[in-house]
C-alpha positions, 0 to 999 in steps of 0.5 A: 712796818711789816704788813701781816694782812694784805687786802689785795686778794680780798673778796669785794662787792660779794655779800656774806653767804650763810656758809661763811656765817656758819664758819664765823660761828665756829671760829668764834667758838674756837676763840679766833679774833675778828681779824683772824677770821677775816683773814681766814675767809679773805674778807675785810676786818670791818665786814666781820666786825659788822656781821658779828655785831648784827648777828650776836644774840643774848642767851640764857644759861641756867645751872643748879648747884646745892639746890639753887638755880643760877642763871647767867646771861651771855652773848654769842654770835649766831649764824641763823641770827645773822642770816635772818638780819641780812634777809630782812635788810634785803627786803628794804633794798632798792626802790619800790615801784610807784604802783606799790605806794598806792592804788589811787592813781591806778584806779583813776587811770583804769577808769579813764582808759577803760570807761572814757577811752583815754590813751595812756599818754593823756592819763599821765599828762592830765594827771600831772598838769592838774596835780591830781595826785602827788607827783612821785606816784604818777609814772611816766607814759612809757612806764604806764604802758609797761604796767599794762603789758605786766598786767598790773593794770585792769586795762589790757592792750586790747583795750588800747585800740590805737596801739593795736592798729598802729603801724609804721607808715612811709611817706611817699616821695612822689604823687600818683597823678591818675586822679583829677584835681578839683581846685587849687592845690595845697601847695598854694595854701599860705604857710601860716596855715601849715604852721597852725599859727592862725585860727579858722582853717579846717580839714574836711573828710568823710568816715565810712562804715561797712562800704556798702553804697546804702550805708550812711557816712560821717562828714568830719571837719577838724579845725587845725589849730585847736583840733575842734571836731565837727561830725555830721551824719550824711545819707550817703557819700556823694556831693549832693549830701556834702553840699547840703551839710555845709549849707546847714552848717552855714545856717547854724553859724550865721553871721560868724561863719566867715570868722569860723571858716576861713579855708577849708582843705579837702581830698580830691574825692568825688563827694567834694566836687561842689565844695568850692562852689558852696563856699564861694565868696566865704572861704578859700578851698584847697585840695591835697595831692591825690593819694596823699592823706598825710597832707591832712594829718589832723583829720587822719588822727581825729578819725582814730579817736572816732574809730574807738567808738565806731570800728571799721566795718560797723554800719554807720546807718545804725549809729544814732544822731545822739551817739554821734553828738556824744562822740563829738562832745567826747573828742572836744573834751578830751585833753590833748598832749599837743594842746598842753593837755588842754581840751580842743573846746577850751582852745576853740572857745579862746580862739574864737573869742580872740577872733571876735575881739579883733574884729571890733571896731576901735574907738577913736 
């Protein structure tokens, strides 16, 4: 069979242009068949068939004969009609972004990030875990950051304090040895504490304000497994203030102190010189290597959250006890990705309950 039409040189993957549609209209007026038009334009015949079908309109023709008006309807391909249909279809092409479907998630996310100082990841993780919205309208964490960058959200990058202050840190391979060691090294700490398998192991540290000797400081204690935080305001950064705060904490905890505090890990700051003596016969105390803050990573990460409310350089003496308590409650009620988007408070309460149940005597 002789081939009169070859498709080896046809244009593929290209939509018809408006000029091609005008050519189709002209050729149809000259009584070209669809197959002939396809050959002239170098297109597949089915493309021409589809285009003519979509761009064909019905027109009315009036004739007056012997004083009477005769109306005739006929069909004709119109390039403008074909182009209009094409452009309308293009509007519906592609996947619509999630933010275009509804404002519900965006409004909720902005409220959490701006008013409650949640991070984008916590917003996404909490919404998914608790099924607050239909899953298709909840973006991923990376997408939410992109929405912020593009200005889709009310939240701006300047509102994400942790993002602005984040730096890539390199871990030193050796330790500086020109600082005293106050007690047992962190190297002697049991492995189950390092892996957070057990409850009751804390990291203690201080947060300073404007670096003046007269300014108050914050004493922070973070439970490693649950990320539960205790924040105490001290008159100064000295051993006596720390020792008094620990004594006060022991009185508040009462008989439960030894269940709550099994070990405490500190740095070698002079303010912790009396820590081993204060906690003697109650909890083991370990000290990290000098200038190795990454060994107390829980405290370091917790301090980033505190800095959302008390920026560096701000005098802590001017921060009220009530405000510090509000920060503590916010931190312990803040869902964490590392906890499966549960809150430190819930995890701490559950762990402490299990600890107390384990200490109950077994009935014979």
